C-alpha positions in Angstrom: -9.6 20.7 18.6 -8.2 17.6 17.0 -10.6 15.5 14.9 -10.4 11.8 15.3 -10.6 9.5 12.3 -13.9 7.6 11.9 -13.6 3.8 12.1 -13.8 2.1 8.7 -17.1 0.3 9.5 -18.7 3.7 10.3 -17.3 5.2 7.1 -18.7 2.3 5.1 -22.1 2.8 6.7 -22.0 6.5 5.9 -21.1 5.8 2.2 -23.8 3.2 1.8 -26.5 5.4 3.3 -25.4 8.5 1.3 -24.9 6.9 -2.1 -26.7 4.5 -4.4 -24.1 1.7 -4.3 -25.0 -1.3 -6.4 -26.1 -4.4 -4.5 -23.5 -6.6 -6.1 -20.7 -4.3 -4.8 -22.3 -4.4 -1.3 -22.5 -8.2 -1.3 -18.9 -8.4 -2.5 -17.6 -6.1 0.3 -19.8 -7.9 2.9 -18.3 -11.2 1.8 -14.7 -9.9 1.9 -15.2 -8.4 5.4 -16.8 -11.6 6.7 -13.9 -13.7 5.3 -11.4 -11.2 6.7 -12.9 -11.4 10.2 -13.3 -15.2 10.1 -9.6 -15.4 9.3 -8.8 -13.4 12.5 -8.8 -9.9 11.0 -9.9 -6.8 12.9 -12.5 -4.2 12.0 -9.8 -1.5 12.3 -7.2 -3.2 10.0 -5.8 -1.5 6.9 -7.7 -4.2 4.9 -11.0 -2.6 6.1 -9.8 0.8 4.7 -9.2 -0.9 1.4 -12.8 -1.8 1.3 -13.8 1.7 2.2 -11.7 3.1 -0.7 -13.3 0.5 -3.0 -16.8 1.8 -2.1 -15.6 5.4 -2.2 -14.4 4.8 -5.8 -17.8 3.2 -6.7 -19.7 6.1 -5.2 -17.5 8.6 -7.1 -18.0 6.6 -10.3 -21.8 6.4 -9.8 -21.9 10.2 -9.4 -19.9 10.7 -12.6 -22.3 8.4 -14.5 -25.5 9.9 -13.1 -26.2 7.0 -10.8 -25.8 4.0 -13.2 -22.9 1.7 -13.3 
């Protein structure tokens, strides 16, 4: 059975609930997404996946540092 790719907003939610992401990073991504959508962007655009990768990198780094950034 073919697995479908999760939408970027769902992946962000998953990352945030599964990791201890710093509040400053969350506010930054929220602001970026709001600006993107206000400018006519879509929740499934590549820009959204860039935000997912940013949070994934932070989550990875937090794990490497034992939860402190």
